[in-house]
C-alpha positions as CSV (number, residue, x, y, z in Angstrom):
1,M,-13.0,-8.6,-6.4
2,T,-14.9,-9.7,-3.4
3,D,-18.1,-7.8,-1.8
4,G,-18.9,-7.4,1.8
5,P,-17.1,-5.6,4.7
6,L,-13.5,-6.0,5.0
7,H,-14.1,-7.8,8.7
8,D,-15.5,-10.5,7.3
9,Q,-12.7,-11.5,4.6
10,R,-10.8,-13.6,6.6
11,T,-7.6,-14.3,5.2
12,E,-6.6,-17.5,6.8
13,P,-9.3,-19.9,5.2
14,Q,-9.3,-18.5,1.8
15,H,-5.5,-18.3,1.5
16,G,-3.8,-21.1,3.5
17,P,-2.0,-20.6,6.9
18,L,-0.6,-17.0,7.6
19,L,3.6,-17.0,7.7
20,L,3.2,-13.4,9.4
21,Q,0.7,-11.6,11.2
22,A,1.6,-8.1,13.0
23,D,-0.5,-5.3,14.5
24,F,1.8,-2.1,14.4
25,D,1.8,1.6,15.0
26,A,4.0,4.3,14.5
27,E,6.8,2.6,17.3
28,R,6.0,-0.6,16.0
29,V,6.3,-0.3,12.1
30,A,10.1,-0.7,11.6
31,D,10.1,-3.9,13.8
32,V,6.9,-5.2,11.6
33,R,9.3,-4.3,8.8
34,R,12.5,-6.3,10.0
35,T,10.3,-9.4,10.7
36,L,8.9,-9.1,7.2
37,T,12.1,-8.8,6.0
38,V,13.6,-11.9,7.3
39,C,10.2,-13.8,6.6
40,L,10.6,-13.0,2.6
41,L,14.0,-13.8,2.7
42,A,12.8,-17.3,3.9
43,A,10.2,-17.4,1.5
44,G,12.9,-17.2,-1.4
45,L,12.4,-13.1,-2.3
46,A,16.2,-11.9,-2.2
47,G,18.1,-8.8,-4.0
48,E,16.6,-5.8,-5.5
49,R,13.1,-7.3,-5.7
50,L,13.2,-8.2,-1.7
51,D,13.9,-4.0,-1.6
52,D,11.5,-3.5,-3.6
53,F,8.4,-4.9,-1.8
54,V,9.5,-4.2,1.3
55,T,9.6,-0.8,0.2
56,A,5.9,-1.2,-1.1
57,V,5.0,-2.5,2.0
58,N,6.3,-0.1,4.3
59,E,4.3,2.7,2.3
60,A,1.4,0.8,2.4
61,M,1.7,0.5,6.2
62,T,2.8,4.4,6.6
63,N,-0.4,5.5,5.2
64,A,-2.5,3.2,7.4
65,V,-0.6,4.8,10.5
66,R,-0.9,8.5,8.7
67,H,-4.3,7.8,7.4
68,G,-5.9,4.9,8.6
69,G,-6.3,5.9,12.2
70,G,-2.6,5.4,13.6
71,S,-2.5,1.7,13.5
72,G,-2.9,-1.4,11.4
73,E,-2.6,-5.1,10.7
74,L,0.0,-6.9,8.4
75,R,-0.8,-10.4,6.8
76,F,1.9,-12.4,4.7
77,W,1.1,-15.6,3.1
78,R,2.6,-17.3,0.2
79,R,0.3,-19.0,-2.7
80,R,1.9,-19.2,-6.4
81,H,3.3,-15.4,-4.8
82,L,4.1,-13.6,-2.3
83,V,1.4,-11.8,-0.7
84,C,1.0,-8.9,1.9
85,E,-1.9,-7.3,3.2
86,I,-2.1,-4.5,5.1
87,R,-5.7,-3.2,6.7
88,D,-6.3,0.2,8.6
89,H,-9.2,0.9,11.1
90,G,-10.3,4.2,9.6
91,R,-13.0,5.7,8.0
92,G,-11.9,4.9,3.9
93,F,-11.6,6.8,1.2
94,A,-13.9,10.0,0.7
95,E,-15.9,9.7,-2.1
96,P,-14.8,10.0,-4.9
97,L,-12.5,6.9,-5.0
98,P,-9.1,8.5,-5.6
99,T,-7.4,7.1,-8.6
100,I,-3.5,6.2,-8.2
101,P,-1.3,8.2,-10.8
102,T,0.2,6.2,-13.6
103,R,3.0,8.9,-13.6
104,R,5.2,9.8,-10.6
105,P,3.2,12.6,-8.7
106,R,4.5,15.7,-7.4
107,P,5.7,15.6,-3.8
108,S,3.1,17.5,-1.4
109,A,3.1,18.6,1.9
110,N,1.0,15.7,2.3
111,G,2.7,12.8,0.8
112,G,0.9,11.5,-2.0
113,M,3.1,9.7,-3.0
114,G,2.8,6.2,-1.1
115,L,0.4,4.0,-3.1
116,W,2.0,5.4,-6.3
117,L,5.2,4.1,-5.3
118,A,3.9,0.8,-3.5
119,Q,2.0,0.1,-6.8
120,E,5.4,0.8,-9.2
121,L,7.2,-1.8,-6.7
122,A,5.1,-4.7,-6.3
123,D,4.2,-6.6,-9.1
124,S,0.3,-6.3,-8.3
125,M,-1.7,-3.9,-5.8
126,E,-5.4,-4.0,-4.8
127,V,-6.9,-1.4,-2.7
128,R,-10.1,-2.1,-1.0
129,S,-11.9,0.7,1.1
130,G,-14.8,0.7,3.4
131,A,-16.4,2.3,6.2
132,D,-14.4,-0.1,8.6
133,G,-11.1,0.7,6.9
134,V,-8.9,0.0,4.2
135,R,-6.9,-3.0,2.9
136,V,-4.1,-3.0,0.6
137,R,-2.9,-6.2,-1.2
138,L,0.3,-6.2,-2.6
139,T,1.9,-9.5,-4.6
140,M,5.4,-10.3,-5.5
141,A,6.5,-13.1,-7.6
142,V,9.3,-15.1,-6.3
143,T,10.7,-15.9,-9.7
144,D,10.9,-13.7,-12.6
145,P,7.2,-11.7,-13.3
146,A,7.7,-12.4,-16.9
147,E,7.9,-16.2,-16.2
148,V,4.5,-16.0,-14.2
149,S,1.3,-16.3,-16.6
150,P,-1.1,-13.6,-15.7
151,A,-4.2,-15.4,-16.3
152,S,-3.5,-18.2,-14.0
153,G,-5.4,-16.7,-10.9
154,S,-3.6,-18.9,-8.6
155,D,-1.8,-16.4,-6.3
156,G,-4.1,-15.7,-4.0
157,V,-5.2,-12.5,-4.8
158,T,-8.9,-11.8,-5.5
159,G,-9.5,-10.4,-8.6
160,S,-5.9,-10.1,-10.1
161,G,-4.0,-13.2,-11.8
162,G,-0.5,-12.2,-10.6
163,P,1.5,-9.0,-11.3
164,G,-0.6,-6.1,-13.2
165,P,-2.0,-2.7,-12.7
166,A,-3.2,-1.3,-9.5
167,Q,-7.0,-1.7,-8.5
168,I,-9.0,0.6,-6.2
169,D,-12.5,-0.7,-4.8
170,R,-15.2,0.6,-2.8
171,A,-16.8,-2.1,-0.3
172,R,-19.9,-2.8,-0.4
């Protein structure tokens, strides 16, 4: 994990050129999702894995709109894995930090399934919360995930070498 405020952690210098950067709010989520789908197809993701990753990203964007101040920013790049980062500018998670259920949660009036679903559909997920917002970083391998070595550490995801469980961290 990387320490420091979210606004200090720049994607471009750490991870190479962005393939997509887009601001979104409730009215633009669908447009950004469609644009991301085109970018993911061009990057080689297809079929069920494409659908899964787009759904995971959509859940994170929807959470940013619903719980993170009404808008957010999406950044997408490729290293060894496809990496999509969604940031909002809300207040972050209240103490204590939530845990993402390992089993399907019961639906509620407030939703409550978004992060669980994103975790289930993406190869890995990292959630970072601070006073200036929440960052959700999702990864997906273009190849079969079993072919990717989790110990490689070259996927551009800080603190994770590839497919693996979700992590939630409080920014310091």
